[in-house]
N, CA and C atoms as a LAMMPS dump frame, in Angstrom:
ITEM: TIMESTEP
0
ITEM: NUMBER OF ATOMS
189
ITEM: BOX BOUNDS ff ff ff
-5.0000000000000000e+02 5.0000000000000000e+02
-5.0000000000000000e+02 5.0000000000000000e+02
-5.0000000000000000e+02 5.0000000000000000e+02
ITEM: ATOMS id mol type element x y z
1 1 1 N 0.816 -1.195 0
2 1 2 C 0 0 0
3 1 3 C 0.857 1.255 0
4 2 1 N 2.125 1.146 0.383
5 2 2 C 2.968 2.328 0.432
6 2 3 C 3.177 2.925 -0.949
7 3 1 N 3.148 2.094 -1.991
8 3 2 C 3.333 2.597 -3.346
9 3 3 C 2.113 3.37 -3.827
10 4 1 N 0.956 3.04 -3.299
11 4 2 C -0.273 3.689 -3.75
12 4 3 C -0.283 5.171 -3.383
13 5 1 N 0.239 5.508 -2.22
14 5 2 C 0.208 6.902 -1.772
15 5 3 C 0.985 7.829 -2.703
16 6 1 N 2.225 7.52 -3.085
17 6 2 C 2.936 8.415 -4.004
18 6 3 C 2.261 8.501 -5.374
19 7 1 N 1.738 7.382 -5.846
20 7 2 C 1.048 7.399 -7.141
21 7 3 C -0.186 8.288 -7.053
22 8 1 N -0.928 8.147 -5.962
23 8 2 C -2.109 8.98 -5.749
24 8 3 C -1.727 10.453 -5.692
25 9 1 N -0.678 10.76 -4.947
26 9 2 C -0.215 12.15 -4.818
27 9 3 C 0.2 12.713 -6.176
28 10 1 N 0.918 11.924 -6.955
29 10 2 C 1.345 12.379 -8.282
30 10 3 C 0.146 12.654 -9.18
31 11 1 N -0.812 11.743 -9.145
32 11 2 C -2.013 11.925 -9.975
33 11 3 C -2.809 13.139 -9.508
34 12 1 N -2.922 13.308 -8.207
35 12 2 C -3.646 14.454 -7.666
36 12 3 C -2.956 15.757 -8.078
37 13 1 N -1.644 15.797 -7.998
38 13 2 C -0.899 16.99 -8.401
39 13 3 C -1.035 17.256 -9.892
40 14 1 N -1.008 16.19 -10.684
41 14 2 C -1.174 16.341 -12.131
42 14 3 C -2.558 16.91 -12.451
43 15 1 N -3.569 16.384 -11.774
44 15 2 C -4.931 16.871 -12.003
45 15 3 C -5.091 18.318 -11.544
46 16 1 N -4.488 18.661 -10.417
47 16 2 C -4.55 20.048 -9.941
48 16 3 C -3.902 20.998 -10.95
49 17 1 N -2.768 20.587 -11.488
50 17 2 C -2.074 21.414 -12.48
51 17 3 C -2.934 21.576 -13.73
52 18 1 N -3.541 20.505 -14.152
53 18 2 C -4.398 20.578 -15.348
54 18 3 C -5.608 21.473 -15.099
55 19 1 N -6.219 21.345 -13.925
56 19 2 C -7.353 22.207 -13.575
57 19 3 C -6.911 23.661 -13.563
58 20 1 N -5.756 23.936 -12.991
59 20 2 C -5.226 25.3 -12.95
60 20 3 C -5.045 25.851 -14.363
61 21 1 N -4.458 25.052 -15.245
62 21 2 C -4.243 25.495 -16.626
63 21 3 C -5.566 25.755 -17.335
64 22 1 N -6.537 24.878 -17.129
65 22 2 C -7.84 25.052 -17.775
66 22 3 C -8.555 26.293 -17.242
67 23 1 N -8.429 26.555 -15.945
68 23 2 C -9.031 27.763 -15.379
69 23 3 C -8.36 29.017 -15.937
70 24 1 N -7.057 28.97 -16.125
71 24 2 C -6.346 30.098 -16.73
72 24 3 C -6.864 30.343 -18.145
73 25 1 N -7.053 29.268 -18.909
74 25 2 C -7.606 29.399 -20.258
75 25 3 C -9.008 29.987 -20.215
76 26 1 N -9.817 29.539 -19.263
77 26 2 C -11.18 30.052 -19.138
78 26 3 C -11.168 31.545 -18.818
79 27 1 N -10.289 31.958 -17.925
80 27 2 C -10.187 33.379 -17.575
81 27 3 C -9.768 34.195 -18.788
82 28 1 N -8.805 33.701 -19.539
83 28 2 C -8.368 34.393 -20.753
84 28 3 C -9.521 34.527 -21.737
85 29 1 N -10.289 33.461 -21.911
86 29 2 C -11.41 33.505 -22.847
87 29 3 C -12.501 34.467 -22.39
88 30 1 N -12.748 34.542 -21.088
89 30 2 C -13.733 35.497 -20.568
90 30 3 C -13.256 36.926 -20.814
91 31 1 N -11.968 37.17 -20.655
92 31 2 C -11.429 38.502 -20.927
93 31 3 C -11.595 38.863 -22.401
94 32 1 N -11.379 37.909 -23.287
95 32 2 C -11.564 38.148 -24.722
96 32 3 C -13.026 38.452 -25.018
97 33 1 N -13.934 37.704 -24.405
98 33 2 C -15.364 37.957 -24.6
99 33 3 C -15.715 39.356 -24.117
100 34 1 N -15.201 39.761 -22.962
101 34 2 C -15.473 41.107 -22.446
102 34 3 C -14.972 42.183 -23.401
103 35 1 N -13.785 41.985 -23.977
104 35 2 C -13.259 42.947 -24.945
105 35 3 C -14.152 43.018 -26.177
106 36 1 N -14.599 41.859 -26.656
107 36 2 C -15.47 41.834 -27.829
108 36 3 C -16.805 42.511 -27.545
109 37 1 N -17.359 42.287 -26.356
110 37 2 C -18.617 42.938 -25.995
111 37 3 C -18.443 44.45 -25.89
112 38 1 N -17.334 44.885 -25.346
113 38 2 C -17.066 46.324 -25.265
114 38 3 C -16.98 46.918 -26.663
115 39 1 N -16.327 46.21 -27.573
116 39 2 C -16.227 46.681 -28.954
117 39 3 C -17.611 46.734 -29.603
118 40 1 N -18.43 45.73 -29.37
119 40 2 C -19.787 45.732 -29.921
120 40 3 C -20.594 46.911 -29.387
121 41 1 N -20.413 47.237 -28.114
122 41 2 C -21.104 48.398 -27.549
123 41 3 C -20.659 49.684 -28.232
124 42 1 N -19.372 49.798 -28.516
125 42 2 C -18.867 50.978 -29.218
126 42 3 C -19.472 51.074 -30.613
127 43 1 N -19.53 49.957 -31.315
128 43 2 C -20.127 49.941 -32.652
129 43 3 C -21.599 50.323 -32.563
130 44 1 N -22.299 49.783 -31.571
131 44 2 C -23.708 50.124 -31.378
132 44 3 C -23.895 51.609 -31.123
133 45 1 N -23.035 52.197 -30.313
134 45 2 C -23.113 53.639 -30.054
135 45 3 C -22.896 54.434 -31.332
136 46 1 N -21.959 53.996 -32.166
137 46 2 C -21.724 54.667 -33.447
138 46 3 C -22.948 54.573 -34.345
139 47 1 N -23.59 53.421 -34.363
140 47 2 C -24.786 53.251 -35.193
141 47 3 C -25.903 54.161 -34.704
142 48 1 N -26.065 54.281 -33.396
143 48 2 C -27.084 55.171 -32.841
144 48 3 C -26.802 56.609 -33.264
145 49 1 N -25.55 57.03 -33.212
146 49 2 C -25.19 58.39 -33.617
147 49 3 C -25.492 58.621 -35.089
148 50 1 N -25.122 57.677 -35.925
149 50 2 C -25.363 57.807 -37.366
150 50 3 C -26.858 57.831 -37.644
151 51 1 N -27.614 56.98 -36.966
152 51 2 C -29.064 56.941 -37.157
153 51 3 C -29.691 58.261 -36.756
154 52 1 N -29.241 58.827 -35.659
155 52 2 C -29.775 60.111 -35.193
156 52 3 C -29.521 61.211 -36.22
157 53 1 N -28.322 61.245 -36.758
158 53 2 C -27.993 62.25 -37.779
159 53 3 C -28.845 62.03 -39.022
160 54 1 N -29.022 60.795 -39.432
161 54 2 C -29.813 60.469 -40.618
162 54 3 C -31.273 60.877 -40.423
163 55 1 N -31.824 60.63 -39.244
164 55 2 C -33.211 61.024 -38.952
165 55 3 C -33.348 62.538 -39.014
166 56 1 N -32.41 63.27 -38.456
167 56 2 C -32.455 64.738 -38.52
168 56 3 C -32.395 65.214 -39.962
169 57 1 N -31.54 64.607 -40.752
170 57 2 C -31.43 64.968 -42.164
171 57 3 C -32.751 64.726 -42.887
172 58 1 N -33.338 63.572 -42.684
173 58 2 C -34.603 63.252 -43.35
174 58 3 C -35.717 64.194 -42.916
175 59 1 N -35.773 64.527 -41.639
176 59 2 C -36.804 65.461 -41.157
177 59 3 C -36.617 66.837 -41.786
178 60 1 N -35.375 67.281 -41.909
179 60 2 C -35.118 68.595 -42.499
180 60 3 C -35.428 68.616 -43.992
181 61 1 N -35.202 67.536 -44.685
182 61 2 C -35.451 67.519 -46.131
183 61 3 C -36.919 67.314 -46.463
184 62 1 N -37.703 66.773 -45.552
185 62 2 C -39.123 66.544 -45.834
186 62 3 C -39.998 67.674 -45.325
187 63 1 N -39.467 68.589 -44.562
188 63 2 C -40.28 69.714 -44.042
189 63 3 C -40.147 70.932 -44.887
């Protein structure tokens, strides 16, 4: 049974390391998603500005 303990410890450490690496990847991916969402919000704000200008133009040309 003495051999089982080191093998168990090695496997546990290997799994902990793998979990740590996967969590790091997950955090990186969440940061990328946040950046993409921020960019989409900026694009949306630009579209709102352009739409507002276009509506003003159309109102002025039809009156």
